[in-house]
KOLBA-183084 format. One record per residue (C-alpha): residue number from 1; x, y, z negated. Coordinates in Angstrom, 3 decimals, always signed. Layout:
! KOLBA-183084
R	n	u	v	w
R	NUM	X	Y	Z;
...
! end
This chain:
! KOLBA-183084
R	n	u	v	w
R	1	+2.040	+1.573	-6.735;
R	2	+5.369	+0.832	-7.300;
R	3	+7.857	+4.152	-6.274;
R	4	+10.875	+1.845	-5.740;
R	5	+8.663	+0.930	-2.525;
R	6	+7.585	+4.343	-1.435;
R	7	+10.137	+5.736	+1.370;
R	8	+9.284	+2.065	+3.374;
R	9	+4.989	+2.552	+2.785;
R	10	+5.580	+6.135	+4.445;
R	11	+7.785	+4.719	+7.309;
R	12	+4.997	+2.081	+7.838;
R	13	+2.435	+4.827	+7.684;
R	14	+4.411	+6.824	+10.271;
R	15	+4.562	+4.029	+12.825;
R	16	+0.734	+3.209	+12.355;
R	17	-0.716	+6.896	+13.347;
R	18	+2.360	+6.203	+16.043;
R	19	+0.434	+3.770	+17.203;
R	20	-2.465	+5.098	+17.471;
R	21	-0.762	+8.628	+18.789;
R	22	+0.494	+6.139	+22.072;
R	23	-2.898	+4.698	+22.314;
R	24	-1.153	+1.428	+21.553;
R	25	-3.781	+0.223	+19.765;
R	26	-7.632	+1.192	+18.948;
R	27	-9.530	+1.937	+16.034;
R	28	-8.302	-0.401	+13.766;
R	29	-7.089	-3.143	+15.497;
R	30	-3.132	-4.096	+15.551;
R	31	-0.692	-3.928	+12.408;
R	32	+2.791	-3.442	+11.267;
R	33	+4.971	-5.452	+9.235;
R	34	+8.365	-3.724	+7.910;
R	35	+10.642	-6.026	+6.094;
R	36	+11.763	-3.976	+2.707;
R	37	+15.895	-2.508	+2.442;
R	38	+17.559	-4.635	+0.213;
R	39	+14.526	-6.641	-0.443;
R	40	+14.662	-9.181	+2.366;
R	41	+11.597	-11.735	+1.134;
R	42	+9.796	-8.563	+0.546;
R	43	+7.246	-7.020	+3.763;
R	44	+5.839	-4.138	+4.163;
R	45	+2.332	-4.249	+5.907;
R	46	-0.043	-2.382	+7.397;
R	47	-3.559	-2.836	+5.384;
R	48	-6.833	-5.246	+6.557;
R	49	-9.925	-2.876	+8.389;
R	50	-8.684	+0.462	+7.706;
R	51	-8.446	+3.543	+10.253;
R	52	-4.823	+4.331	+10.689;
R	53	-5.822	+8.879	+10.192;
R	54	-6.847	+7.449	+6.686;
R	55	-3.868	+5.180	+5.777;
R	56	-1.775	+6.266	+2.973;
R	57	+1.670	+4.693	+1.659;
R	58	-0.664	+3.148	-1.371;
R	59	-2.509	+1.390	+1.374;
R	60	+0.288	-0.309	+2.289;
R	61	+0.893	-3.754	+1.410;
R	62	+3.890	-5.330	+0.349;
R	63	+3.830	-9.221	+0.272;
R	64	+6.268	-11.786	-0.038;
R	65	+6.968	-14.072	+3.206;
R	66	+5.443	-16.948	+1.751;
R	67	+2.700	-14.672	+1.390;
R	68	+2.221	-13.161	-1.817;
R	69	+0.499	-10.147	-2.652;
R	70	+3.097	-8.596	-4.870;
R	71	+1.623	-4.882	-4.822;
R	72	-0.631	-2.183	-3.009;
R	73	-3.586	-1.328	-3.225;
R	74	-5.497	-3.015	-0.335;
R	75	-5.146	-6.343	+0.722;
R	76	-2.590	-6.885	+3.761;
R	77	-3.718	-7.108	+7.859;
R	78	-5.504	-10.419	+8.296;
R	79	-3.025	-11.876	+9.893;
R	80	-0.399	-11.496	+7.787;
R	81	+0.040	-15.248	+8.019;
R	82	+2.289	-14.307	+11.362;
R	83	+3.684	-11.576	+10.113;
R	84	+5.658	-13.569	+7.052;
R	85	+6.238	-16.545	+9.436;
R	86	+7.674	-15.196	+11.559;
R	87	+10.065	-13.041	+9.463;
R	88	+10.467	-16.282	+7.269;
R	89	+11.870	-18.278	+10.048;
R	90	+13.870	-15.636	+11.675;
R	91	+15.729	-13.319	+8.997;
R	92	+17.749	-11.366	+11.688;
R	93	+13.649	-9.988	+12.305;
R	94	+13.235	-6.233	+10.239;
R	95	+9.948	-5.639	+11.924;
R	96	+7.184	-7.028	+13.699;
R	97	+4.802	-4.606	+15.971;
R	98	+1.408	-6.058	+17.207;
R	99	-0.670	-3.958	+19.237;
R	100	-4.076	-3.545	+21.654;
R	101	-3.000	-1.473	+24.270;
R	102	-5.377	-1.446	+27.847;
R	103	-2.768	-2.646	+29.549;
R	104	-0.780	-5.544	+27.185;
R	105	-4.057	-6.642	+27.297;
R	106	-5.389	-6.820	+30.760;
R	107	-1.676	-9.052	+30.699;
R	108	-3.011	-11.224	+27.963;
R	109	-6.349	-12.255	+29.516;
R	110	-4.757	-12.832	+33.167;
R	111	-2.044	-14.577	+31.618;
R	112	+0.780	-13.220	+33.430;
R	113	+4.270	-12.399	+33.103;
R	114	+5.498	-8.873	+33.279;
R	115	+8.743	-9.461	+35.235;
R	116	+12.059	-7.612	+34.699;
R	117	+11.016	-4.553	+36.924;
R	118	+12.783	-1.571	+35.188;
R	119	+15.966	-1.198	+33.252;
R	120	+13.827	+0.316	+30.169;
R	121	+12.185	-2.534	+30.083;
R	122	+15.003	-5.141	+29.793;
R	123	+16.672	-2.826	+27.281;
R	124	+13.752	-2.939	+25.563;
R	125	+12.644	-6.609	+25.807;
R	126	+15.941	-8.705	+26.549;
R	127	+14.236	-9.493	+29.963;
R	128	+11.101	-11.025	+31.444;
R	129	+7.702	-10.498	+28.851;
R	130	+5.533	-14.219	+28.853;
R	131	+2.534	-14.772	+27.565;
R	132	+2.089	-17.569	+24.977;
R	133	-0.866	-19.441	+24.443;
R	134	-4.247	-19.337	+23.049;
R	135	-3.343	-18.436	+19.086;
R	136	-6.474	-18.675	+16.468;
R	137	-6.391	-14.992	+15.093;
R	138	-5.779	-15.367	+11.110;
R	139	-3.520	-18.427	+11.082;
R	140	-0.389	-19.900	+11.356;
R	141	-0.526	-20.903	+15.224;
R	142	+0.112	-16.968	+15.401;
R	143	+3.469	-17.997	+14.536;
R	144	+3.677	-21.081	+15.859;
R	145	+2.727	-20.945	+19.394;
R	146	+4.639	-17.324	+20.068;
R	147	+7.690	-18.646	+18.644;
R	148	+8.563	-20.268	+22.283;
R	149	+8.273	-16.907	+24.446;
R	150	+9.885	-14.716	+21.761;
R	151	+13.407	-17.051	+21.784;
R	152	+15.507	-14.033	+23.425;
R	153	+13.253	-12.189	+23.488;
R	154	+11.435	-8.668	+22.178;
R	155	+7.833	-9.311	+23.103;
R	156	+5.017	-11.422	+23.918;
R	157	+1.478	-11.342	+25.547;
R	158	-0.621	-13.592	+23.344;
R	159	-3.193	-15.218	+25.629;
R	160	-6.515	-13.374	+25.305;
R	161	-5.212	-10.880	+22.114;
R	162	-2.731	-8.633	+22.722;
R	163	+0.750	-7.713	+22.183;
R	164	+3.324	-9.178	+19.715;
R	165	+6.932	-7.083	+18.901;
R	166	+9.365	-7.915	+17.360;
R	167	+12.824	-5.916	+15.910;
R	168	+15.657	-5.406	+13.456;
R	169	+14.166	-2.652	+12.141;
R	170	+10.345	-0.568	+12.815;
R	171	+11.786	+1.607	+15.635;
R	172	+13.417	-1.181	+18.156;
R	173	+10.217	-2.955	+17.704;
R	174	+7.618	+0.128	+18.364;
R	175	+10.276	+0.643	+21.280;
R	176	+9.830	-2.491	+22.430;
R	177	+5.667	-2.327	+22.187;
R	178	+5.764	+1.226	+23.377;
R	179	+7.667	+0.040	+26.967;
R	180	+6.040	-2.463	+27.789;
R	181	+2.911	-0.942	+27.945;
R	182	+4.357	+1.529	+29.723;
R	183	+5.979	-0.965	+32.254;
R	184	+2.653	-2.545	+32.219;
R	185	+0.815	+0.345	+33.596;
R	186	+3.425	+1.082	+36.397;
R	187	+3.400	-3.206	+37.275;
R	188	-0.854	-3.193	+37.496;
R	189	-0.364	+0.795	+39.520;
R	190	+2.690	-1.376	+41.490;
R	191	+0.196	-4.350	+42.606;
R	192	-2.337	-1.852	+44.452;
R	193	+0.828	-1.193	+47.137;
R	194	+1.667	-4.421	+47.260;
R	195	+1.768	-8.114	+46.415;
R	196	+5.083	-8.564	+45.109;
R	197	+6.631	-6.074	+42.669;
R	198	+10.383	-5.892	+43.486;
R	199	+12.704	-7.087	+40.697;
R	200	+16.119	-5.888	+38.983;
R	201	+18.862	-8.317	+40.735;
R	202	+20.104	-11.452	+37.744;
R	203	+23.502	-9.720	+36.775;
R	204	+21.888	-6.383	+35.923;
R	205	+18.745	-8.290	+33.795;
R	206	+21.762	-10.194	+31.874;
R	207	+24.015	-7.030	+31.341;
R	208	+20.619	-5.098	+29.760;
R	209	+19.790	-7.644	+28.288;
R	210	+22.882	-8.286	+26.677;
R	211	+21.915	-4.448	+24.692;
R	212	+18.711	-5.850	+23.528;
R	213	+20.553	-8.600	+21.783;
R	214	+22.942	-6.457	+19.941;
R	215	+20.057	-4.778	+18.051;
R	216	+20.562	-7.995	+15.564;
R	217	+23.146	-8.059	+12.849;
R	218	+26.173	-10.635	+13.806;
R	219	+25.151	-10.524	+17.836;
R	220	+28.119	-9.872	+19.960;
R	221	+29.087	-7.074	+21.355;
R	222	+27.269	-6.232	+24.804;
R	223	+28.885	-7.577	+28.230;
R	224	+30.889	-5.173	+30.138;
R	225	+28.939	-3.895	+32.843;
R	226	+29.026	-5.325	+36.400;
R	227	+30.303	-4.654	+39.169;
R	228	+27.667	-1.827	+40.922;
R	229	+25.193	-3.335	+43.330;
R	230	+23.093	-1.833	+46.338;
R	231	+19.367	-2.874	+46.672;
R	232	+17.487	-1.633	+49.513;
R	233	+14.918	+0.949	+48.725;
! end
């Protein structure tokens, strides 16, 4: 194993175990990729078919954005085309987290949109989270069919599949995936009491979303705070 990538691989292992600890994945489902600092054409990816409990840095595959594996004792996730194509097309993305939590899979199955119902959700995703059309696993469709829903957004539900979250770095991508899972649980709980779940006012969404956009290199500063608003209880 190339020791120069050890720190990056260790970080991927740490966050893979956090996915499991937060019940964002089950068994070997889901995957992570992280762009290697200083080498933007290389990604460190979780391996295929490996339990997160047993992951070691040597298991983390290093691949090019063209999909060629250059290091690692295990093959990368079978969904590596999704990771490499997204990162190749969008150089501002530093990491991708794909999850299979219960709540996000419920939205993915139903084809629902998660509205901007919480301030933390908007800060993590840039606004509402949409469902992308069904894409066949392990194909380029997973990148092609999610592109529209990920425009100016940090996550999308993949129809009949799970959640895809992106970020300028692994911390942001993981945060987004975790927050969306929780917000989906809140939405599903709220629907037991009312047919329509209240949303944040539009001007508040635009302001908070500007903080999500600011994570990316070269992005403008967040918008100034709007006038305070009064929302009925």
